[in-house]
C-alpha positions in Angstrom: 85.8 178.2 166.9 85.9 174.7 166.3 82.8 175.3 164.8 83.1 178.1 163.1 86.4 176.8 161.2 84.4 173.4 160.2 81.5 175.8 159.2 84.2 177.7 156.9 85.8 174.4 155.8 82.6 173.1 154.5 81.7 175.9 152.8 84.7 175.8 150.6 84.4 172.3 150.0 80.6 172.9 148.3 82.1 175.7 146.5 84.8 173.8 145.2 82.6 171.2 144.0 80.1 173.3 142.9 82.9 175.3 140.5 84.6 171.5 139.3 80.8 170.8 138.1 79.6 173.6 136.3 83.3 173.9 134.3 83.3 172.6 130.5 86.2 170.5 131.7 83.7 168.3 133.9 80.3 169.3 131.8 78.7 166.0 132.4 75.4 165.1 130.2 72.9 164.3 133.1 70.2 163.4 130.1 69.9 160.1 128.2 71.8 160.1 124.5 69.4 160.8 121.7 71.3 158.3 119.4 71.5 157.6 115.5 69.0 154.9 114.7 65.3 155.3 114.5 64.5 153.4 117.6 66.9 155.4 120.1 65.0 157.8 118.4 61.7 156.3 120.0 63.7 155.6 123.4 64.4 158.8 123.9 61.1 160.4 122.9 59.5 157.6 125.4 62.0 157.7 128.2 61.2 161.9 128.1 57.6 161.6 128.0 57.8 159.3 131.1 60.1 162.0 132.4 57.6 164.8 131.9 55.0 162.3 133.6 56.5 162.2 136.4 57.6 165.8 136.8 54.0 166.4 136.8 52.5 163.9 139.3 56.0 165.3 141.8 54.8 168.7 141.2 50.5 168.0 142.6 51.6 165.0 145.6 54.6 167.7 146.6 52.3 170.9 146.3 50.1 169.2 148.6 53.0 167.9 150.8 54.0 171.8 150.5 50.4 173.0 151.3 49.7 170.8 154.4 52.7 171.2 156.0 52.6 174.9 155.9 48.9 176.3 156.2 47.3 173.1 157.7 49.9 172.7 160.7 48.6 171.6 163.9 51.2 174.7 165.2 49.1 177.0 163.5 46.2 175.5 165.3 44.4 173.8 162.2 42.2 171.4 163.0 42.0 168.1 161.3 38.6 166.8 159.5 37.4 164.0 160.2 36.3 161.6 158.3 36.3 157.9 157.4 36.0 155.3 154.6 35.0 158.1 152.2 34.3 156.0 148.6 34.8 159.2 146.4 38.1 159.5 147.7 39.5 155.4 147.1 37.5 155.7 144.4 39.9 158.7 142.8 43.2 157.4 144.3 42.2 153.9 142.3 41.2 155.4 139.1 44.0 157.9 138.6 47.2 156.4 139.4 45.1 153.3 136.9 45.2 156.1 134.0 48.3 157.1 134.6 49.6 153.2 134.1 47.8 153.1 130.6 49.1 156.2 129.6 52.4 154.7 130.5 51.9 151.5 128.4 50.3 152.4 125.5 53.4 154.2 124.3 55.9 151.8 126.1 54.5 149.0 124.3 54.5 150.2 120.9 57.9 151.0 121.2 58.7 147.4 122.3 56.7 146.3 119.8 58.7 147.7 117.1 61.9 147.2 119.1 61.4 143.7 118.1 60.3 143.8 114.5 63.3 142.4 112.7 61.2 141.6 109.1 62.0 142.8 105.5 65.9 143.7 106.9 68.1 145.2 104.1 70.8 142.8 105.2 71.2 140.5 108.4 74.3 139.9 110.3 75.6 137.4 112.3 77.2 138.7 115.8 78.2 135.5 118.1 80.7 136.2 121.5 83.5 134.1 122.7 85.6 135.4 125.7 87.0 137.8 124.7 85.8 139.1 121.2 82.9 139.3 118.9 82.8 137.7 115.8 80.8 139.4 112.9 79.4 137.1 110.1 78.1 138.9 106.8 75.4 136.5 105.5 74.9 137.9 102.5 78.3 138.5 101.5 79.9 135.3 102.3 82.9 136.3 104.3 83.0 136.7 108.8 86.0 138.0 110.8 86.7 138.6 114.3 87.0 141.9 116.1 89.2 142.2 119.2 90.5 144.2 121.6 93.3 147.2 119.9 96.9 146.1 119.8 97.8 149.3 121.9 95.1 149.0 124.4 96.3 145.6 124.9 99.8 146.3 125.2 99.1 149.2 127.8 96.6 146.4 129.7 99.3 144.2 130.7 101.1 143.8 134.0 104.1 145.8 134.3 103.9 147.2 130.3 105.2 150.5 131.1 102.3 152.4 129.0 100.2 154.7 130.6 96.6 154.1 129.7 96.1 158.1 129.1 98.5 158.1 126.2 96.6 155.1 124.4 93.4 156.8 122.4 90.0 155.1 123.1 91.1 152.9 125.8 89.7 149.5 125.9 87.2 151.1 123.4 88.6 150.5 120.3 88.9 147.1 118.2 91.6 146.1 115.3 88.4 145.1 113.0 85.1 147.2 113.9 82.0 145.6 112.6 81.1 147.9 109.1 77.7 148.7 107.8 76.2 151.3 105.8 74.2 153.9 106.7 70.1 154.1 106.0 69.5 150.1 105.4 67.7 148.0 108.1 69.9 145.1 109.2 69.1 142.5 111.4 71.3 141.5 114.1 71.6 137.8 114.9 73.2 137.5 118.1 74.4 134.4 120.1 77.4 133.2 122.2 79.9 130.1 121.1 81.1 129.4 125.5 79.2 131.7 128.0 76.4 134.8 128.1 77.8 137.9 126.6 76.0 140.9 125.8 76.1 142.5 123.0 75.0 146.4 123.8 75.6 150.0 121.9 74.5 153.0 123.6 73.8 155.5 120.5 71.9 152.5 118.4 69.5 151.8 121.9 70.4 148.0 121.3 71.3 146.1 124.4 71.0 142.2 123.5 72.2 139.5 125.7 74.3 136.8 123.5 73.2 133.3 125.2 75.0 129.6 123.8 72.5 127.8 121.9 69.9 131.0 121.5 69.8 133.4 118.6 68.4 136.6 119.9 67.2 139.2 117.5 67.7 142.9 116.8 67.7 145.2 114.3 69.6 148.9 113.8 69.4 151.6 110.8 72.1 154.3 111.7 71.0 157.7 110.6 74.6 159.1 109.7 77.8 158.3 109.3 80.3 158.3 112.0 82.2 155.5 114.6 80.2 154.3 117.6 81.4 152.6 120.3 80.3 149.9 122.8 80.8 146.9 125.1 79.8 144.0 126.2 77.7 144.6 129.6 77.1 141.0 131.0 80.1 140.0 133.1 81.2 137.0 131.1 84.5 136.0 133.1 88.0 137.5 133.8 88.4 139.6 129.8 85.1 141.3 130.2 86.3 144.6 130.2 88.5 143.2 127.2 85.9 143.1 124.7 84.9 146.4 123.3 82.5 147.0 120.3 83.0 149.5 117.6 80.7 150.3 114.7 81.6 151.8 111.6 78.7 153.2 109.7 79.6 154.3 106.3 77.7 155.5 103.2 76.2 152.9 101.1 78.5 153.5 98.1 81.7 153.4 100.6 79.7 150.1 102.3 79.8 148.6 98.9 83.4 149.4 98.1 84.6 147.5 101.3 82.5 144.5 100.7 84.1 144.2 97.1 86.9 145.3 98.7 86.7 142.1 101.4 85.4 139.6 98.8 88.3 140.6 96.5 91.0 140.1 99.5 89.6 136.7 100.9 88.2 135.3 97.9 84.9 136.0 95.3 81.0 134.9 97.6 81.6 132.1 100.0 78.9 130.6 100.1 78.5 129.0 103.9 75.9 126.1 102.8 78.6 124.9 100.6 81.5 124.6 103.7 82.1 121.5 104.8 82.1 120.3 108.6 85.6 120.0 109.5 85.3 123.8 108.6 83.3 125.2 111.6 81.4 127.3 110.0 82.1 130.1 108.6 85.6 131.1 107.4 87.6 133.3 109.2 89.1 136.2 107.2 91.1 139.3 108.6 89.6 142.6 107.5 92.3 144.7 105.4 93.9 147.1 107.3 93.0 150.0 105.2 89.5 149.0 105.1 89.3 149.0 108.9 88.9 153.3 109.1 90.0 153.3 112.4 92.3 150.2 113.3 96.0 150.8 114.1 98.4 149.8 112.5 99.4 145.8 112.9 103.0 145.3 114.3 105.5 143.9 112.6 106.2 140.5 111.7 109.1 139.6 114.2 112.1 137.4 112.1 113.0 133.7 112.5 115.7 132.2 112.4 114.2 129.9 109.4 111.3 132.5 108.3 113.2 135.2 105.5 110.4 138.1 104.8 113.5 140.0 103.7 113.5 137.8 100.8 109.9 137.7 100.2 107.7 140.4 99.6 106.0 141.6 102.6 102.2 140.2 102.8 99.3 142.1 103.7 96.8 139.9 105.5 94.7 139.8 102.4 97.5 138.6 100.2 98.4 136.4 103.0 95.0 134.6 102.5 94.6 135.3 98.8 97.8 132.7 98.9 96.3 130.0 100.7 92.7 130.3 100.1 91.4 130.1 96.5 89.0 132.3 95.3 85.5 131.3 96.2 86.2 128.7 98.6 87.3 128.3 102.2 90.8 126.9 103.2 91.2 123.4 102.4 93.2 120.6 104.0 96.3 119.9 101.1 96.9 123.6 100.1 100.1 124.5 101.1 101.9 127.4 102.4 105.7 129.0 102.9 107.2 130.1 105.8 107.3 133.8 105.5 103.6 133.4 104.7 102.8 131.6 107.8 104.1 134.0 110.4 102.5 136.2 108.9 99.0 135.5 109.2 100.3 133.6 112.8 101.1 137.0 114.5 97.6 138.1 113.1 96.3 135.4 114.8 98.3 135.4 117.8 98.0 139.0 118.6 94.0 138.9 118.1 93.5 135.7 120.1 96.4 134.2 122.3 98.6 137.2 123.2 95.8 138.6 126.1 96.8 135.4 128.3 100.2 134.6 126.9 101.5 138.3 126.8 102.0 139.8 123.8 105.9 138.9 124.4 104.6 135.2 125.0 106.2 135.3 128.6 103.0 133.8 129.6 101.0 135.0 133.3 102.3 132.8 136.5 99.5 134.9 138.2 96.9 133.1 136.7 98.8 130.4 135.8 98.7 130.5 132.0 102.5 129.1 130.5 104.7 130.8 129.0 104.7 130.5 124.8 109.0 131.7 125.0 111.2 129.0 125.8 107.8 126.8 127.0 108.2 123.4 126.8 104.8 123.1 124.5 106.0 124.7 121.9 109.5 123.6 122.3 108.5 119.6 122.6 106.8 117.3 120.4 104.4 119.0 117.8 101.9 116.8 118.1 101.1 117.5 121.5 101.1 121.0 120.7 98.6 120.9 118.2 96.3 118.5 120.2 96.3 121.3 122.8 95.6 124.0 120.5 92.6 121.9 119.0 91.1 121.0 122.2 91.9 123.0 124.7 92.9 122.2 128.1 91.8 124.5 131.7 91.1 127.6 131.4 92.5 127.5 127.4 89.7 126.9 125.3 89.6 124.6 122.2 90.6 126.8 119.3 89.3 123.9 117.1 85.6 125.2 117.8 86.7 128.9 116.9 89.8 129.2 114.1 89.8 126.8 111.2 92.8 124.8 109.8 94.6 127.3 107.8 94.7 129.8 111.4 95.4 127.4 113.6 98.7 125.9 111.3 99.2 129.4 110.9 99.7 130.3 115.1 101.3 127.3 116.2 103.5 127.6 113.2 104.3 131.2 114.7 104.2 129.9 118.3 106.8 127.2 117.4 109.0 129.5 115.6 109.2 132.9 117.5 110.0 134.3 121.0 113.5 132.6 120.9 111.7 129.5 119.6 113.6 127.7 116.8 111.9 124.6 116.2 111.6 125.0 112.4 108.8 123.5 112.2 105.8 124.8 109.2 102.8 123.2 109.9 100.4 123.0 106.8 96.2 123.0 107.2 96.2 120.2 106.1 98.1 118.8 109.8 95.3 120.5 111.4 92.7 118.7 109.7 94.3 115.6 109.9 94.5 115.9 113.9 90.9 117.0 114.2 
C-alpha cells in the first residue's frame, strides 16, 4: 500500500513539473541567444555547427551501442568475434577523430581571429572597471562618466529598506547612466580596471573580456539594431560584485550624434585628454544629463540644508552645475569657485553614485561592515582637513577617491556630507582646496 501511494505521489510530482515547464509563464529558452552583433551571429553559427556535429557523433556511437546491446547480447546466444591488434580498426578510430577535430578547429579559429580583429574602428571607447562601477571614456569626443547601480535598485538592496525588489524594474540590472553607442558602426572597446580584476560581459554582443589593472584588453562591437542591452561583471570582484551591472543603449547614428552634441554642450566643448594636467587624474568625470540617458531613473531631489537655499536659486541640472564650475573646453581647475546650492546639487549626485552603497542612502553607515555613519559622524563633523585627507587617500576598505574623482566632485561631495544628514558645519569646499591637499 505504501509503495502504491509513493508511486502515485511521484507520478503527480512529475506531471506537475512537466506542466509548469511547458507553461508559457515558465518558458525557458534552452539555446544560446543569437545576439545583435556580427560577432554574436558568428558565435551562434559556430555553436550550432558544433552542436549538430556532436548530435551526429552521438547518433553513430549510441546507435552502435544499441545494436550491440539488442542484437549481439550474450543472452541471445551471440558469439563475439575473436581478434586482437587489428591494424585497420586502429587506423580508422585514429583518423576519424582527427578529421572531426580539424572540422571543428577551422571554423573555430576563424571566429577567434575575427573576434580579436579590432583594426579600422569607426570609434573607440575606453571602459574602466572600479569597485563597483564602470567608467566610459569617449576618446574621440572628449568626455567620460561613471555608470553605477540605479538609485531605485540601490535603495531596495539596502538592509531593512522595506522595499520589495520585485517591485523595482530591472532590479540590480539597471544603471544611472548607460553606455550609449551608435548602430552600424564598428566600435573598439579598450577594457581595463583601476583596482581589482573585473570582467565586462554583455551576452547579446558575445563580448566577455577581463578588465585587469595595468593591462588593456581589446574587443569590438557593431550593433545591428537600436535597443537596450544588459550585462554584468562576470568576475568575482568583491562584496559589491552583484551591484555593478552593465547597460548599453544603442541608438541610430543621428540620435547618437544628438546625444554627443548635448553631452559636449552640457559639459564644455571638446576636451582633449592630452591637455589635462597631471592633478586631474586622467579624463574629467562628468555626469550625463538625465534627459539623454534614455532609461535612467529620475534623480532624487536635493536635500535642503540650513546653509543651502536652493529655493532662492534656480534648480540646476547636472549639466548646468557642471557648466557653472567647468569653463567650456577645459576641465574644472583650481581657482574656480561655486555657490553652496551648486555644490550641494552636485555633491548629492556624487554621493548617491559612489558613497551610498556603503554609507547607505540615509548616511547611517553599516556597522556590520565597520562602515561609519555620515549622519552625526565624527569625520563630517570634525576638522575639515581630516575629512578631505580621508576622502582623498582612503583608509581600510574605503578607496582613495583622489585616484577616481576629480577636484570638483570631491569638493562637492565633502560639502554635501558636511551639510546633510543632520550635519550643519556650513563648510563650502572649493576645488582649489582639494587640489592643494593632493
